Jmol script that loads the backbone (N, CA, C; Angstrom):
load data "model"
ATOM      1  N   MET A   1     114.729  92.373  99.354  1.00  0.00           N
ATOM      2  CA  MET A   1     114.247  91.387 100.271  1.00  0.00           C
ATOM      3  C   MET A   1     112.756  91.611 100.511  1.00  0.00           C
ATOM      4  N   LYS A   2     111.983  90.525 100.445  1.00  0.00           N
ATOM      5  CA  LYS A   2     110.551  90.602 100.708  1.00  0.00           C
ATOM      6  C   LYS A   2     110.265  90.105 102.122  1.00  0.00           C
ATOM      7  N   ILE A   3     109.580  90.947 102.903  1.00  0.00           N
ATOM      8  CA  ILE A   3     109.244  90.623 104.277  1.00  0.00           C
ATOM      9  C   ILE A   3     107.730  90.681 104.423  1.00  0.00           C
ATOM     10  N   LEU A   4     107.175  89.684 105.113  1.00  0.00           N
ATOM     11  CA  LEU A   4     105.743  89.682 105.411  1.00  0.00           C
ATOM     12  C   LEU A   4     105.569  89.909 106.907  1.00  0.00           C
ATOM     13  N   VAL A   5     104.833  90.963 107.261  1.00  0.00           N
ATOM     14  CA  VAL A   5     104.539  91.302 108.657  1.00  0.00           C
ATOM     15  C   VAL A   5     103.105  90.866 108.937  1.00  0.00           C
ATOM     16  N   VAL A   6     102.949  89.971 109.923  1.00  0.00           N
ATOM     17  CA  VAL A   6     101.646  89.388 110.223  1.00  0.00           C
ATOM     18  C   VAL A   6     101.244  89.753 111.646  1.00  0.00           C
ATOM     19  N   ASP A   7     100.163  90.502 111.772  1.00  0.00           N
ATOM     20  CA  ASP A   7      99.657  90.895 113.091  1.00  0.00           C
ATOM     21  C   ASP A   7      98.217  91.339 112.906  1.00  0.00           C
ATOM     22  N   ASP A   8      97.361  91.019 113.865  1.00  0.00           N
ATOM     23  CA  ASP A   8      95.960  91.421 113.739  1.00  0.00           C
ATOM     24  C   ASP A   8      95.751  92.899 114.036  1.00  0.00           C
ATOM     25  N   SER A   9      96.763  93.563 114.557  1.00  0.00           N
ATOM     26  CA  SER A   9      96.689  95.006 114.827  1.00  0.00           C
ATOM     27  C   SER A   9      97.378  95.780 113.695  1.00  0.00           C
ATOM     28  N   LYS A  10      96.605  96.581 112.990  1.00  0.00           N
ATOM     29  CA  LYS A  10      97.162  97.423 111.917  1.00  0.00           C
ATOM     30  C   LYS A  10      98.252  98.345 112.477  1.00  0.00           C
ATOM     31  N   ALA A  11      97.992  98.919 113.654  1.00  0.00           N
ATOM     32  CA  ALA A  11      98.972  99.815 114.270  1.00  0.00           C
ATOM     33  C   ALA A  11     100.291  99.081 114.542  1.00  0.00           C
ATOM     34  N   MET A  12     100.201  97.854 115.037  1.00  0.00           N
ATOM     35  CA  MET A  12     101.429  97.097 115.324  1.00  0.00           C
ATOM     36  C   MET A  12     102.152  96.737 114.032  1.00  0.00           C
ATOM     37  N   ARG A  13     101.418  96.415 112.969  1.00  0.00           N
ATOM     38  CA  ARG A  13     102.090  96.141 111.687  1.00  0.00           C
ATOM     39  C   ARG A  13     102.871  97.365 111.233  1.00  0.00           C
ATOM     40  N   MET A  14     102.296  98.544 111.406  1.00  0.00           N
ATOM     41  CA  MET A  14     102.988  99.776 111.013  1.00  0.00           C
ATOM     42  C   MET A  14     104.235 100.003 111.874  1.00  0.00           C
ATOM     43  N   ILE A  15     104.136  99.734 113.159  1.00  0.00           N
ATOM     44  CA  ILE A  15     105.282  99.896 114.069  1.00  0.00           C
ATOM     45  C   ILE A  15     106.398  98.924 113.688  1.00  0.00           C
ATOM     46  N   VAL A  16     106.041  97.684 113.400  1.00  0.00           N
ATOM     47  CA  VAL A  16     107.048  96.689 113.008  1.00  0.00           C
ATOM     48  C   VAL A  16     107.731  97.119 111.710  1.00  0.00           C
ATOM     49  N   LYS A  17     106.952  97.573 110.738  1.00  0.00           N
ATOM     50  CA  LYS A  17     107.536  98.016 109.466  1.00  0.00           C
ATOM     51  C   LYS A  17     108.448  99.223 109.670  1.00  0.00           C
ATOM     52  N   ARG A  18     108.047 100.163 110.503  1.00  0.00           N
ATOM     53  CA  ARG A  18     108.897 101.324 110.783  1.00  0.00           C
ATOM     54  C   ARG A  18     110.191 100.879 111.470  1.00  0.00           C
ATOM     55  N   THR A  19     110.086  99.964 112.416  1.00  0.00           N
ATOM     56  CA  THR A  19     111.272  99.474 113.122  1.00  0.00           C
ATOM     57  C   THR A  19     112.201  98.736 112.166  1.00  0.00           C
ATOM     58  N   LEU A  20     111.641  97.994 111.237  1.00  0.00           N
ATOM     59  CA  LEU A  20     112.467  97.329 110.216  1.00  0.00           C
ATOM     60  C   LEU A  20     113.283  98.356 109.441  1.00  0.00           C
ATOM     61  N   ARG A  21     112.617  99.417 108.996  1.00  0.00           N
ATOM     62  CA  ARG A  21     113.325 100.469 108.237  1.00  0.00           C
ATOM     63  C   ARG A  21     114.411 101.109 109.091  1.00  0.00           C
ATOM     64  N   GLN A  22     114.084 101.430 110.339  1.00  0.00           N
ATOM     65  CA  GLN A  22     115.056 102.069 111.233  1.00  0.00           C
ATOM     66  C   GLN A  22     116.245 101.155 111.515  1.00  0.00           C
ATOM     67  N   ALA A  23     116.004  99.830 111.470  1.00  0.00           N
ATOM     68  CA  ALA A  23     117.071  98.864 111.727  1.00  0.00           C
ATOM     69  C   ALA A  23     117.889  98.573 110.468  1.00  0.00           C
ATOM     70  N   GLY A  24     117.501  99.202 109.337  1.00  0.00           N
ATOM     71  CA  GLY A  24     118.266  99.054 108.113  1.00  0.00           C
ATOM     72  C   GLY A  24     117.767  97.986 107.164  1.00  0.00           C
ATOM     73  N   PHE A  25     116.611  97.414 107.453  1.00  0.00           N
ATOM     74  CA  PHE A  25     116.024  96.389 106.585  1.00  0.00           C
ATOM     75  C   PHE A  25     114.968  97.070 105.719  1.00  0.00           C
ATOM     76  N   ASN A  26     115.398  97.527 104.556  1.00  0.00           N
ATOM     77  CA  ASN A  26     114.559  98.382 103.715  1.00  0.00           C
ATOM     78  C   ASN A  26     113.892  97.641 102.573  1.00  0.00           C
ATOM     79  N   GLY A  27     113.688  96.350 102.743  1.00  0.00           N
ATOM     80  CA  GLY A  27     113.074  95.584 101.673  1.00  0.00           C
ATOM     81  C   GLY A  27     111.594  95.907 101.515  1.00  0.00           C
ATOM     82  N   ASP A  28     110.960  95.163 100.660  1.00  0.00           N
ATOM     83  CA  ASP A  28     109.545  95.286 100.378  1.00  0.00           C
ATOM     84  C   ASP A  28     108.768  94.576 101.491  1.00  0.00           C
ATOM     85  N   ALA A  29     108.054  95.333 102.315  1.00  0.00           N
ATOM     86  CA  ALA A  29     107.325  94.751 103.442  1.00  0.00           C
ATOM     87  C   ALA A  29     105.831  94.747 103.162  1.00  0.00           C
ATOM     88  N   ASP A  30     105.258  93.545 103.084  1.00  0.00           N
ATOM     89  CA  ASP A  30     103.819  93.379 102.921  1.00  0.00           C
ATOM     90  C   ASP A  30     103.210  93.046 104.272  1.00  0.00           C
ATOM     91  N   GLU A  31     101.874  93.058 104.311  1.00  0.00           N
ATOM     92  CA  GLU A  31     101.169  92.844 105.566  1.00  0.00           C
ATOM     93  C   GLU A  31     100.079  91.799 105.415  1.00  0.00           C
ATOM     94  N   ALA A  32      99.793  91.119 106.536  1.00  0.00           N
ATOM     95  CA  ALA A  32      98.646  90.223 106.642  1.00  0.00           C
ATOM     96  C   ALA A  32      98.069  90.393 108.046  1.00  0.00           C
ATOM     97  N   GLY A  33      96.747  90.307 108.150  1.00  0.00           N
ATOM     98  CA  GLY A  33      96.069  90.555 109.418  1.00  0.00           C
ATOM     99  C   GLY A  33      95.823  89.329 110.271  1.00  0.00           C
ATOM    100  N   ASN A  34      96.108  88.141 109.743  1.00  0.00           N
ATOM    101  CA  ASN A  34      95.962  86.910 110.523  1.00  0.00           C
ATOM    102  C   ASN A  34      96.677  85.780 109.783  1.00  0.00           C
ATOM    103  N   GLY A  35      96.679  84.604 110.379  1.00  0.00           N
ATOM    104  CA  GLY A  35      97.389  83.482 109.796  1.00  0.00           C
ATOM    105  C   GLY A  35      96.816  83.008 108.470  1.00  0.00           C
ATOM    106  N   VAL A  36      95.497  83.094 108.310  1.00  0.00           N
ATOM    107  CA  VAL A  36      94.870  82.674 107.055  1.00  0.00           C
ATOM    108  C   VAL A  36      95.347  83.567 105.904  1.00  0.00           C
ATOM    109  N   GLU A  37      95.302  84.886 106.123  1.00  0.00           N
ATOM    110  CA  GLU A  37      95.790  85.828 105.107  1.00  0.00           C
ATOM    111  C   GLU A  37      97.275  85.610 104.843  1.00  0.00           C
ATOM    112  N   ALA A  38      98.021  85.356 105.906  1.00  0.00           N
ATOM    113  CA  ALA A  38      99.470  85.166 105.773  1.00  0.00           C
ATOM    114  C   ALA A  38      99.790  83.928 104.947  1.00  0.00           C
ATOM    115  N   LEU A  39      99.070  82.847 105.178  1.00  0.00           N
ATOM    116  CA  LEU A  39      99.313  81.617 104.422  1.00  0.00           C
ATOM    117  C   LEU A  39      99.099  81.865 102.931  1.00  0.00           C
ATOM    118  N   GLN A  40      98.032  82.563 102.590  1.00  0.00           N
ATOM    119  CA  GLN A  40      97.769  82.892 101.187  1.00  0.00           C
ATOM    120  C   GLN A  40      98.891  83.758 100.617  1.00  0.00           C
ATOM    121  N   ALA A  41      99.331  84.755 101.387  1.00  0.00           N
ATOM    122  CA  ALA A  41     100.390  85.658 100.930  1.00  0.00           C
ATOM    123  C   ALA A  41     101.718  84.917 100.748  1.00  0.00           C
ATOM    124  N   ILE A  42     102.028  84.013 101.667  1.00  0.00           N
ATOM    125  CA  ILE A  42     103.274  83.247 101.583  1.00  0.00           C
ATOM    126  C   ILE A  42     103.270  82.373 100.333  1.00  0.00           C
ATOM    127  N   LYS A  43     102.144  81.736 100.065  1.00  0.00           N
ATOM    128  CA  LYS A  43     102.040  80.887  98.870  1.00  0.00           C
ATOM    129  C   LYS A  43     102.134  81.717  97.589  1.00  0.00           C
ATOM    130  N   ALA A  44     101.565  82.913  97.603  1.00  0.00           N
ATOM    131  CA  ALA A  44     101.535  83.748  96.395  1.00  0.00           C
ATOM    132  C   ALA A  44     102.837  84.498  96.166  1.00  0.00           C
ATOM    133  N   GLN A  45     103.498  84.936  97.249  1.00  0.00           N
ATOM    134  CA  GLN A  45     104.617  85.868  97.119  1.00  0.00           C
ATOM    135  C   GLN A  45     105.970  85.300  97.506  1.00  0.00           C
ATOM    136  N   ALA A  46     106.014  84.177  98.204  1.00  0.00           N
ATOM    137  CA  ALA A  46     107.265  83.565  98.661  1.00  0.00           C
ATOM    138  C   ALA A  46     108.203  84.597  99.288  1.00  0.00           C
ATOM    139  N   PRO A  47     107.817  85.172 100.449  1.00  0.00           N
ATOM    140  CA  PRO A  47     108.686  86.161 101.084  1.00  0.00           C
ATOM    141  C   PRO A  47     109.988  85.530 101.579  1.00  0.00           C
ATOM    142  N   ASP A  48     110.982  86.384 101.783  1.00  0.00           N
ATOM    143  CA  ASP A  48     112.262  85.929 102.320  1.00  0.00           C
ATOM    144  C   ASP A  48     112.202  85.744 103.830  1.00  0.00           C
ATOM    145  N   LEU A  49     111.290  86.469 104.475  1.00  0.00           N
ATOM    146  CA  LEU A  49     111.195  86.465 105.931  1.00  0.00           C
ATOM    147  C   LEU A  49     109.761  86.761 106.339  1.00  0.00           C
ATOM    148  N   VAL A  50     109.291  86.044 107.381  1.00  0.00           N
ATOM    149  CA  VAL A  50     107.976  86.305 107.963  1.00  0.00           C
ATOM    150  C   VAL A  50     108.175  86.698 109.419  1.00  0.00           C
ATOM    151  N   LEU A  51     107.614  87.855 109.786  1.00  0.00           N
ATOM    152  CA  LEU A  51     107.586  88.319 111.174  1.00  0.00           C
ATOM    153  C   LEU A  51     106.131  88.233 111.625  1.00  0.00           C
ATOM    154  N   CYS A  52     105.857  87.394 112.608  1.00  0.00           N
ATOM    155  CA  CYS A  52     104.475  87.045 112.915  1.00  0.00           C
ATOM    156  C   CYS A  52     104.152  87.194 114.397  1.00  0.00           C
ATOM    157  N   ASP A  53     102.965  87.725 114.667  1.00  0.00           N
ATOM    158  CA  ASP A  53     102.431  87.757 116.028  1.00  0.00           C
ATOM    159  C   ASP A  53     102.014  86.335 116.403  1.00  0.00           C
ATOM    160  N   TRP A  54     101.881  86.076 117.691  1.00  0.00           N
ATOM    161  CA  TRP A  54     101.491  84.746 118.166  1.00  0.00           C
ATOM    162  C   TRP A  54      99.974  84.628 118.224  1.00  0.00           C
ATOM    163  N   ASN A  55      99.323  85.562 118.917  1.00  0.00           N
ATOM    164  CA  ASN A  55      97.877  85.498 119.144  1.00  0.00           C
ATOM    165  C   ASN A  55      97.124  86.331 118.121  1.00  0.00           C
ATOM    166  N   MET A  56      96.352  85.629 117.270  1.00  0.00           N
ATOM    167  CA  MET A  56      95.551  86.304 116.250  1.00  0.00           C
ATOM    168  C   MET A  56      94.276  85.491 116.032  1.00  0.00           C
ATOM    169  N   PRO A  57      93.212  86.154 115.564  1.00  0.00           N
ATOM    170  CA  PRO A  57      91.986  85.411 115.246  1.00  0.00           C
ATOM    171  C   PRO A  57      92.164  84.587 113.970  1.00  0.00           C
ATOM    172  N   GLU A  58      91.293  83.631 113.785  1.00  0.00           N
ATOM    173  CA  GLU A  58      91.201  82.772 112.599  1.00  0.00           C
ATOM    174  C   GLU A  58      92.304  81.737 112.525  1.00  0.00           C
ATOM    175  N   MET A  59      93.568  82.146 112.617  1.00  0.00           N
ATOM    176  CA  MET A  59      94.688  81.214 112.669  1.00  0.00           C
ATOM    177  C   MET A  59      95.822  81.910 113.404  1.00  0.00           C
ATOM    178  N   SER A  60      96.256  81.319 114.499  1.00  0.00           N
ATOM    179  CA  SER A  60      97.329  81.927 115.297  1.00  0.00           C
ATOM    180  C   SER A  60      98.664  81.813 114.569  1.00  0.00           C
ATOM    181  N   GLY A  61      99.645  82.527 115.077  1.00  0.00           N
ATOM    182  CA  GLY A  61     100.981  82.443 114.501  1.00  0.00           C
ATOM    183  C   GLY A  61     101.559  81.044 114.597  1.00  0.00           C
ATOM    184  N   LEU A  62     101.351  80.386 115.732  1.00  0.00           N
ATOM    185  CA  LEU A  62     101.849  79.021 115.898  1.00  0.00           C
ATOM    186  C   LEU A  62     101.143  78.076 114.928  1.00  0.00           C
ATOM    187  N   GLU A  63      99.832  78.219 114.774  1.00  0.00           N
ATOM    188  CA  GLU A  63      99.101  77.383 113.816  1.00  0.00           C
ATOM    189  C   GLU A  63      99.598  77.619 112.388  1.00  0.00           C
ATOM    190  N   LEU A  64      99.901  78.874 112.056  1.00  0.00           N
ATOM    191  CA  LEU A  64     100.457  79.190 110.740  1.00  0.00           C
ATOM    192  C   LEU A  64     101.792  78.490 110.549  1.00  0.00           C
ATOM    193  N   LEU A  65     102.671  78.583 111.530  1.00  0.00           N
ATOM    194  CA  LEU A  65     103.985  77.954 111.439  1.00  0.00           C
ATOM    195  C   LEU A  65     103.845  76.444 111.268  1.00  0.00           C
ATOM    196  N   GLN A  66     102.937  75.842 112.019  1.00  0.00           N
ATOM    197  CA  GLN A  66     102.722  74.401 111.917  1.00  0.00           C
ATOM    198  C   GLN A  66     102.162  74.029 110.538  1.00  0.00           C
ATOM    199  N   LYS A  67     101.254  74.831 110.018  1.00  0.00           N
ATOM    200  CA  LYS A  67     100.665  74.586 108.694  1.00  0.00           C
ATOM    201  C   LYS A  67     101.743  74.667 107.609  1.00  0.00           C
ATOM    202  N   LEU A  68     102.624  75.663 107.720  1.00  0.00           N
ATOM    203  CA  LEU A  68     103.732  75.772 106.762  1.00  0.00           C
ATOM    204  C   LEU A  68     104.572  74.499 106.784  1.00  0.00           C
ATOM    205  N   GLY A  69     104.825  73.996 107.981  1.00  0.00           N
ATOM    206  CA  GLY A  69     105.613  72.770 108.119  1.00  0.00           C
ATOM    207  C   GLY A  69     104.940  71.565 107.499  1.00  0.00           C
ATOM    208  N   THR A  70     103.643  71.400 107.758  1.00  0.00           N
ATOM    209  CA  THR A  70     102.942  70.231 107.215  1.00  0.00           C
ATOM    210  C   THR A  70     102.811  70.307 105.693  1.00  0.00           C
ATOM    211  N   GLU A  71     102.777  71.523 105.157  1.00  0.00           N
ATOM    212  CA  GLU A  71     102.685  71.686 103.707  1.00  0.00           C
ATOM    213  C   GLU A  71     104.058  71.735 103.028  1.00  0.00           C
ATOM    214  N   GLY A  72     105.122  71.644 103.837  1.00  0.00           N
ATOM    215  CA  GLY A  72     106.467  71.628 103.277  1.00  0.00           C
ATOM    216  C   GLY A  72     106.917  72.964 102.707  1.00  0.00           C
ATOM    217  N   ILE A  73     106.335  74.058 103.205  1.00  0.00           N
ATOM    218  CA  ILE A  73     106.692  75.390 102.724  1.00  0.00           C
ATOM    219  C   ILE A  73     107.838  75.918 103.576  1.00  0.00           C
ATOM    220  N   LYS A  74     108.962  76.181 102.944  1.00  0.00           N
ATOM    221  CA  LYS A  74     110.155  76.657 103.655  1.00  0.00           C
ATOM    222  C   LYS A  74     110.244  78.176 103.557  1.00  0.00           C
ATOM    223  N   VAL A  75     110.267  78.833 104.698  1.00  0.00           N
ATOM    224  CA  VAL A  75     110.439  80.286 104.754  1.00  0.00           C
ATOM    225  C   VAL A  75     111.060  80.620 106.112  1.00  0.00           C
ATOM    226  N   LYS A  76     111.929  81.596 106.128  1.00  0.00           N
ATOM    227  CA  LYS A  76     112.493  82.051 107.401  1.00  0.00           C
ATOM    228  C   LYS A  76     111.368  82.711 108.182  1.00  0.00           C
ATOM    229  N   PHE A  77     111.130  82.228 109.405  1.00  0.00           N
ATOM    230  CA  PHE A  77     109.947  82.594 110.178  1.00  0.00           C
ATOM    231  C   PHE A  77     110.345  82.888 111.608  1.00  0.00           C
ATOM    232  N   GLY A  78     109.835  84.002 112.138  1.00  0.00           N
ATOM    233  CA  GLY A  78     110.051  84.321 113.539  1.00  0.00           C
ATOM    234  C   GLY A  78     108.867  85.068 114.099  1.00  0.00           C
ATOM    235  N   PHE A  79     108.796  85.068 115.413  1.00  0.00           N
ATOM    236  CA  PHE A  79     107.701  85.731 116.105  1.00  0.00           C
ATOM    237  C   PHE A  79     108.119  87.090 116.639  1.00  0.00           C
ATOM    238  N   VAL A  80     107.214  88.052 116.542  1.00  0.00           N
ATOM    239  CA  VAL A  80     107.315  89.352 117.215  1.00  0.00           C
ATOM    240  C   VAL A  80     106.054  89.426 118.050  1.00  0.00           C
ATOM    241  N   THR A  81     106.191  89.165 119.350  1.00  0.00           N
ATOM    242  CA  THR A  81     105.011  88.930 120.171  1.00  0.00           C
ATOM    243  C   THR A  81     105.237  89.306 121.623  1.00  0.00           C
ATOM    244  N   SER A  82     104.150  89.508 122.330  1.00  0.00           N
ATOM    245  CA  SER A  82     104.236  89.755 123.773  1.00  0.00           C
ATOM    246  C   SER A  82     104.370  88.442 124.533  1.00  0.00           C
ATOM    247  N   GLU A  83     104.263  87.328 123.825  1.00  0.00           N
ATOM    248  CA  GLU A  83     104.358  86.000 124.437  1.00  0.00           C
ATOM    249  C   GLU A  83     105.821  85.569 124.501  1.00  0.00           C
ATOM    250  N   GLY A  84     106.553  86.040 125.483  1.00  0.00           N
ATOM    251  CA  GLY A  84     107.987  85.787 125.511  1.00  0.00           C
ATOM    252  C   GLY A  84     108.459  84.847 126.601  1.00  0.00           C
ATOM    253  N   THR A  85     107.564  83.993 127.128  1.00  0.00           N
ATOM    254  CA  THR A  85     107.978  83.090 128.200  1.00  0.00           C
ATOM    255  C   THR A  85     108.932  82.026 127.655  1.00  0.00           C
ATOM    256  N   PRO A  86     109.742  81.442 128.516  1.00  0.00           N
ATOM    257  CA  PRO A  86     110.641  80.374 128.055  1.00  0.00           C
ATOM    258  C   PRO A  86     109.888  79.213 127.396  1.00  0.00           C
ATOM    259  N   GLU A  87     108.706  78.872 127.918  1.00  0.00           N
ATOM    260  CA  GLU A  87     107.920  77.779 127.335  1.00  0.00           C
ATOM    261  C   GLU A  87     107.462  78.120 125.914  1.00  0.00           C
ATOM    262  N   MET A  88     107.023  79.366 125.717  1.00  0.00           N
ATOM    263  CA  MET A  88     106.561  79.783 124.391  1.00  0.00           C
ATOM    264  C   MET A  88     107.743  79.811 123.420  1.00  0.00           C
ATOM    265  N   ARG A  89     108.880  80.290 123.911  1.00  0.00           N
ATOM    266  CA  ARG A  89     110.089  80.329 123.085  1.00  0.00           C
ATOM    267  C   ARG A  89     110.468  78.903 122.650  1.00  0.00           C
ATOM    268  N   ASP A  90     110.430  77.970 123.595  1.00  0.00           N
ATOM    269  CA  ASP A  90     110.744  76.573 123.284  1.00  0.00           C
ATOM    270  C   ASP A  90     109.758  76.001 122.265  1.00  0.00           C
ATOM    271  N   THR A  91     108.475  76.276 122.460  1.00  0.00           N
ATOM    272  CA  THR A  91     107.439  75.801 121.538  1.00  0.00           C
ATOM    273  C   THR A  91     107.674  76.369 120.142  1.00  0.00           C
ATOM    274  N   ALA A  92     107.993  77.653 120.071  1.00  0.00           N
ATOM    275  CA  ALA A  92     108.245  78.300 118.779  1.00  0.00           C
ATOM    276  C   ALA A  92     109.415  77.622 118.062  1.00  0.00           C
ATOM    277  N   MET A  93     110.510  77.419 118.772  1.00  0.00           N
ATOM    278  CA  MET A  93     111.709  76.833 118.157  1.00  0.00           C
ATOM    279  C   MET A  93     111.474  75.373 117.752  1.00  0.00           C
ATOM    280  N   ARG A  94     110.770  74.622 118.596  1.00  0.00           N
ATOM    281  CA  ARG A  94     110.462  73.220 118.266  1.00  0.00           C
ATOM    282  C   ARG A  94     109.642  73.112 116.985  1.00  0.00           C
ATOM    283  N   ASN A  95     108.850  74.129 116.703  1.00  0.00           N
ATOM    284  CA  ASN A  95     107.988  74.107 115.524  1.00  0.00           C
ATOM    285  C   ASN A  95     108.626  74.766 114.304  1.00  0.00           C
ATOM    286  N   GLY A  96     109.865  75.214 114.432  1.00  0.00           N
ATOM    287  CA  GLY A  96     110.585  75.716 113.264  1.00  0.00           C
ATOM    288  C   GLY A  96     110.842  77.211 113.223  1.00  0.00           C
ATOM    289  N   ALA A  97     110.417  77.956 114.244  1.00  0.00           N
ATOM    290  CA  ALA A  97     110.720  79.390 114.267  1.00  0.00           C
ATOM    291  C   ALA A  97     112.218  79.582 114.480  1.00  0.00           C
ATOM    292  N   LEU A  98     112.758  80.604 113.854  1.00  0.00           N
ATOM    293  CA  LEU A  98     114.183  80.899 113.985  1.00  0.00           C
ATOM    294  C   LEU A  98     114.474  81.861 115.124  1.00  0.00           C
ATOM    295  N   PHE A  99     113.452  82.618 115.552  1.00  0.00           N
ATOM    296  CA  PHE A  99     113.646  83.598 116.624  1.00  0.00           C
ATOM    297  C   PHE A  99     112.314  84.002 117.208  1.00  0.00           C
ATOM    298  N   LEU A 100     112.389  84.637 118.359  1.00  0.00           N
ATOM    299  CA  LEU A 100     111.227  85.248 118.992  1.00  0.00           C
ATOM    300  C   LEU A 100     111.690  86.575 119.571  1.00  0.00           C
ATOM    301  N   ILE A 101     111.156  87.655 119.040  1.00  0.00           N
ATOM    302  CA  ILE A 101     111.441  88.997 119.535  1.00  0.00           C
ATOM    303  C   ILE A 101     110.255  89.411 120.402  1.00  0.00           C
ATOM    304  N   SER A 102     110.541  89.727 121.659  1.00  0.00           N
ATOM    305  CA  SER A 102     109.467  90.082 122.587  1.00  0.00           C
ATOM    306  C   SER A 102     109.105  91.555 122.477  1.00  0.00           C
ATOM    307  N   LYS A 103     107.808  91.835 122.573  1.00  0.00           N
ATOM    308  CA  LYS A 103     107.318  93.211 122.678  1.00  0.00           C
ATOM    309  C   LYS A 103     107.422  93.614 124.138  1.00  0.00           C
ATOM    310  N   PRO A 104     107.777  94.831 124.456  1.00  0.00           N
ATOM    311  CA  PRO A 104     108.169  95.881 123.519  1.00  0.00           C
ATOM    312  C   PRO A 104     109.582  95.627 122.998  1.00  0.00           C
ATOM    313  N   PHE A 105     109.788  95.882 121.723  1.00  0.00           N
ATOM    314  CA  PHE A 105     111.070  95.634 121.078  1.00  0.00           C
ATOM    315  C   PHE A 105     111.756  96.951 120.764  1.00  0.00           C
ATOM    316  N   THR A 106     113.012  96.846 120.375  1.00  0.00           N
ATOM    317  CA  THR A 106     113.800  98.026 120.022  1.00  0.00           C
ATOM    318  C   THR A 106     114.385  97.847 118.628  1.00  0.00           C
ATOM    319  N   VAL A 107     114.877  98.933 118.067  1.00  0.00           N
ATOM    320  CA  VAL A 107     115.583  98.864 116.792  1.00  0.00           C
ATOM    321  C   VAL A 107     116.772  97.914 116.933  1.00  0.00           C
ATOM    322  N   GLU A 108     117.459  98.003 118.067  1.00  0.00           N
ATOM    323  CA  GLU A 108     118.641  97.163 118.297  1.00  0.00           C
ATOM    324  C   GLU A 108     118.282  95.685 118.355  1.00  0.00           C
ATOM    325  N   SER A 109     117.131  95.350 118.966  1.00  0.00           N
ATOM    326  CA  SER A 109     116.741  93.933 119.034  1.00  0.00           C
ATOM    327  C   SER A 109     116.454  93.397 117.634  1.00  0.00           C
ATOM    328  N   PHE A 110     115.876  94.228 116.775  1.00  0.00           N
ATOM    329  CA  PHE A 110     115.657  93.824 115.384  1.00  0.00           C
ATOM    330  C   PHE A 110     116.993  93.648 114.673  1.00  0.00           C
ATOM    331  N   GLN A 111     117.898  94.610 114.837  1.00  0.00           N
ATOM    332  CA  GLN A 111     119.214  94.528 114.177  1.00  0.00           C
ATOM    333  C   GLN A 111     119.956  93.266 114.610  1.00  0.00           C
ATOM    334  N   ASP A 112     120.041  93.065 115.915  1.00  0.00           N
ATOM    335  CA  ASP A 112     120.794  91.918 116.439  1.00  0.00           C
ATOM    336  C   ASP A 112     120.217  90.588 115.957  1.00  0.00           C
ATOM    337  N   THR A 113     118.909  90.447 116.079  1.00  0.00           N
ATOM    338  CA  THR A 113     118.272  89.172 115.730  1.00  0.00           C
ATOM    339  C   THR A 113     118.251  88.936 114.225  1.00  0.00           C
ATOM    340  N   LEU A 114     117.798  89.914 113.458  1.00  0.00           N
ATOM    341  CA  LEU A 114     117.610  89.703 112.031  1.00  0.00           C
ATOM    342  C   LEU A 114     118.927  89.627 111.262  1.00  0.00           C
ATOM    343  N   THR A 115     119.960  90.319 111.728  1.00  0.00           N
ATOM    344  CA  THR A 115     121.258  90.220 111.073  1.00  0.00           C
ATOM    345  C   THR A 115     121.765  88.794 111.122  1.00  0.00           C
ATOM    346  N   LYS A 116     121.571  88.114 112.267  1.00  0.00           N
ATOM    347  CA  LYS A 116     121.999  86.731 112.402  1.00  0.00           C
ATOM    348  C   LYS A 116     121.159  85.805 111.513  1.00  0.00           C
ATOM    349  N   VAL A 117     119.858  86.019 111.498  1.00  0.00           N
ATOM    350  CA  VAL A 117     118.947  85.153 110.748  1.00  0.00           C
ATOM    351  C   VAL A 117     119.160  85.288 109.240  1.00  0.00           C
ATOM    352  N   LEU A 118     119.434  86.492 108.789  1.00  0.00           N
ATOM    353  CA  LEU A 118     119.533  86.739 107.351  1.00  0.00           C
ATOM    354  C   LEU A 118     120.940  86.603 106.800  1.00  0.00           C
ATOM    355  N   ALA A 119     121.911  86.316 107.683  1.00  0.00           N
ATOM    356  CA  ALA A 119     123.318  86.197 107.251  1.00  0.00           C
ATOM    357  C   ALA A 119     123.532  85.001 106.336  1.00  0.00           C
TER     358      ALA A 119
END
end "model"
wireframe off; spacefill off
backbone 0.3
color backbone group
């Protein structure tokens, strides 16, 4: 399984990748530092899953999700973000996100959410 982890913080990308491994998702995890890099990576690599932060420079996670939609690019997409309000969750789902995992997250939250999404 190919997973793309998108976050402007290198440290957070490493934490997300470690949590993925601890949760039993041992696929090939690539990284992107913002939405622009992620869009290029998605087009080039066609990942099975994208885990994306909401707030990033150059192109936010929401802008990336919307761009994927307008370009007709289908990929399982969810947010891993500190933006966990009900309004943000609704906005994410309306735009095609499959889930929103709030920071701080746990191995169990990854297991519970991703097992359902990848089933």
